[in-house]
C-alpha positions as CSV (number, residue, x, y, z in Angstrom):
1,X,0.0,0.0,0.0
2,X,1.2,3.5,-0.7
3,X,2.7,5.6,2.0
4,X,0.4,8.3,3.3
5,X,2.1,11.7,3.3
6,X,0.9,14.0,6.0
7,X,0.5,17.6,5.0
8,X,0.0,19.4,8.3
9,X,0.2,23.2,8.3
10,X,1.7,24.4,5.1
11,X,4.2,27.2,5.2
12,X,3.0,30.6,4.0
13,X,4.7,30.8,0.6
14,X,3.7,34.5,0.2
15,X,6.0,35.3,3.2
16,X,9.0,33.4,1.8
17,X,11.9,34.8,0.0
18,X,13.2,33.3,-3.2
19,X,15.8,31.1,-1.4
20,X,13.2,29.7,0.9
21,X,10.8,29.1,-2.0
22,X,13.5,27.1,-3.9
23,X,14.2,25.0,-0.8
24,X,10.6,24.3,-0.2
25,X,10.1,23.4,-3.9
26,X,13.0,21.0,-3.6
27,X,11.4,19.4,-0.6
28,X,8.0,19.1,-2.4
29,X,9.7,17.6,-5.5
30,X,11.5,15.1,-3.2
31,X,8.2,14.1,-1.7
32,X,6.7,13.7,-5.2
33,X,9.6,11.4,-6.1
34,X,9.1,9.3,-3.0
35,X,5.4,9.1,-3.7
36,X,6.1,8.0,-7.3
37,X,8.2,5.1,-5.9
38,X,5.1,3.8,-4.1
39,X,2.6,4.2,-7.0
40,X,0.0,1.4,-6.7
41,X,-0.1,-0.9,-9.7
42,X,-3.9,-1.2,-9.8
43,X,-5.2,2.0,-11.2
44,X,-8.8,1.0,-10.3
45,X,-8.0,0.5,-6.6
46,X,-8.8,2.8,-3.7
47,X,-5.1,2.9,-2.8
48,X,-4.4,4.4,-6.3
49,X,-7.2,7.0,-5.7
50,X,-5.6,8.0,-2.4
51,X,-2.1,8.0,-4.0
52,X,-3.4,10.1,-6.9
53,X,-5.0,12.7,-4.6
54,X,-1.7,13.1,-2.6
55,X,0.2,13.4,-5.8
56,X,-2.1,16.1,-7.2
57,X,-1.9,18.0,-3.9
58,X,1.9,18.0,-4.0
59,X,1.9,19.0,-7.7
60,X,-0.5,21.9,-6.9
61,X,1.9,23.1,-4.1
62,X,4.8,22.9,-6.5
63,X,2.9,25.0,-9.1
64,X,2.0,27.6,-6.4
65,X,5.6,27.8,-5.5
66,X,6.7,28.3,-9.1
67,X,4.0,30.9,-9.6
68,X,5.3,32.8,-6.5
69,X,8.9,32.6,-7.7
70,X,7.9,34.1,-11.1
71,X,6.2,37.0,-9.2
72,X,9.5,37.9,-7.4
C-alpha cells in the first residue's frame, strides 16, 4: 500500500523569499519522487485513488511555489 504523506500546516509561501521558496520546492519535489516510488499498480483501486490525490496536492503546491517565484 502507498505511504500516506501528512500535509499538516503548510508554510506561507507568500511570506517566503526566493531562497526559501526554492528550498521548499526541492522538498516538495522530493516528496513527489518518494510518492512516485510507491505508486500502486492497480489504477482501479482505492489505494491508487488515495495516491493520486496526494500526488495532485503535491503538484499543486509545486505549481503555487513556481508561480510565486515568477512573481518575485
